N, C-alpha and C positions, 0 to 999 in steps of 0.2 A: 832527462831523456839524449839521444842522441844525439850527433849533429846532422846536419840534415845531410851530410855526404858519409856518415857512419849508421842510418837506419838501418832498421832488422826488420826480419818479417821471418811467420814460421808458417806454413801455408799446411791444411787439413785436407785430405780431398783422396777420394777412395782410388782414381783413377792414375797410375803413376805417369802415363804419357801427359796428364794434367799438371800432376806436380811439377813432373819436368819443362815442360814449357815455360807455365808462370815463373820459375825459377829464372829460367834462360832469361823471359822479359824484363822481371826486376832485376835483374846483377849487371843488364846491360845498358838500361835505363838512364834517363838524367832525371835528378840524382840516381845514382844506381842503389839497388836496396839488397841487403847483404840477405842469403838465406839462409837462417841458422837453423832451422830442424823442419822436418815434411813429414806428413804420414798420413796412414787411412784411417786414423782414430784420433780423435780431441784429446787424447789426453797427452798427444805431443807437445801442446800448448801448455799444458800443466808441468811438464820435466825439463830436466836439462835446460838446453839455452832457450827450449822453445817459452821455457816458463817466465821470461823476460823480454822477448819480441817486444817491439814498438808496435806492430801490427799482427792482426792474428786473420788469413784470409782462409775464410771457412764456407765451404759446400755445403750445403745445407742435405744433401744424399750422400749420408754414409753406411752402405751397402745395405740398407734396408729403405720400405717403400714412406714411412715417413719422417717429414724433416727432423731435423735436430735442434727444433725450435729449444728445448730445455738446456742442450749445450749452449747455444747465443746466448739463453737468458743468464745462465751462469757466471759465462765469461762477460758479459755487460755488467752484472752485478758485483766482478769484482774489479770495475773499471778497467777491462781488459778494451784495445781500442778494433775494433769488429768490421773486415769489409766481408760482407756475404759474395760467395761467385756460384752462383747456381744454374743450372740446366732450364732452369723454368722463369716464363717469363710472365708470369702472374702479379699484377695487381695487390688485390687482398694479400700476396705472400709478403711480396716487398713491404707493403707500408704495414705490416704483422713486424717483419723482421726490424723498420727504423723504430716501430714503437718498441719494441725489446729492446733496443739500446745499440742498433748495427748504425754504424756510418754512412755507411752504403750497400747498396746492394747492387749488384751487376750480374749480368746475366754472361755466358760464356760465348753468347755469339758478340759479343763486343770485344774490339780486342786489348792490345796489348795498353795502347795511350792511354784507355782510360783507367785498366785498370792498373795503372801507374800512378796517375795523377789522383784516383781515389784512394791510394796508399801511403802517398804522400802528403794526402789532408790526413788521413785518420792518423798516422804518425804523430802530428801538433794537435789532434783532436778537435778536427773540422769534418764536417758533412762532406759529400761529393753528389751531383746526380749527374750521372748519366745519362742518356738519350733515353736508356729503356725506363729508368723513373719519372720523366719528364710529366706524363699525362697521368700516373697514379699521382705523384704529389700534388698537380694542379687540381685534382679532383674536377667539378663540373662548372666548365668555363661558361658557361650560359648563365650559371647564377651569382658571376662576380664577386665568386670567396670561398676561400681555399676549403678545404676539406679534412679539416683540422680534428685527431681523434682526441676521443673524452681526455687522455693521460696531459696531451698537448695543450687544450682548452685551462685542464685544472692547473699546472704549472704557469703559464701564462698567465691566469686572473692571479694567483697567487705572486707570482713578480710584478704586478704592477700594485699587489698590497704589502709588498715588503719593502726593506731597506736594501736587499743584498739578496744575490741566487745560494749564497750558502744558507740565509734562512730558510728561505723556500725549500733547499734540501732536504734541512732541518726538519721542516713540517709536514715535508711529505712521505719524507725517510729515503730517500734518494742523493746521489753525492751531488755536488755543485757542477763536475765535469757532467752528469748526466742532462741536469736542467740547462748546463749552454749546448748540449745536443740538441735537445726539444725546442728551443728557442733557435738554434741555428735551422735546424726543420722548418719552423711555421716560417722563418724569414724566406727561407726558399721555396715555400709553397706560396706564397703574398708574391714576390716576384714574379715566379711562372703566371700569374695571372694578370700582371703588366700593375701592380700594385705594392712597388717596392717599399719595404719599412727598416730601415738601415738604425733605428737608434728608436728606443724604448719609449719615445713620445711618438713616433713615427708609429710604433705598433701597438701604442696604446688609443691611437685615433683611429685605426683600420680595426682595433677591438671594438668599441665604441660602434662604428658603422654598421660592422654588422652584429651588434647584437649581443656583442659575447658578454662584455660587461655596461653597468650602467655606472652614470657617473656619482650617484648618489653612493653605489657601494663602497667608493674609493678614497 
């Protein structure tokens, strides 16, 4: 991967003004991110310079009413690092994008600072939580437990029962990077409700407290 001062991005959005604005934000940010390709079709992320960009910034609506979930899934399965940048402030859609493998979901109401931070984080394979995601990731705070997806719970339990994340990936048919992404999202969800779990032992304690696993299962 490129060094921090040489990060690259490809922008997929069907509005030229948005592409131009995002490119300006990224290239003038700290660290600067070079936009090596942009266009209104996801093919720009698969061809030319866009095929090797560190980050894919993806709009969900590319000239049609249906969100580009299949395109996001394909990118994630190819281990591309995707930041979804959408007009929709919809918790369900945001969580679905994270479940498919996006490293962040931002609304277009959020500014340059959040998009730059999300892109820099994604370039190193880390998730980023902007304000628009806070409520969605926290789930039902009154229950004092995060709303983990079925896939996140599966990854978590497999990790507790395995010696390595590589083995979890082999068992579930996903990459080690995707395993790491799911675990990062789980940690963020716990942190959002004030129950930080920065280590595997801490996550295990939380999972036992919340009834996700039993001691006898380990």
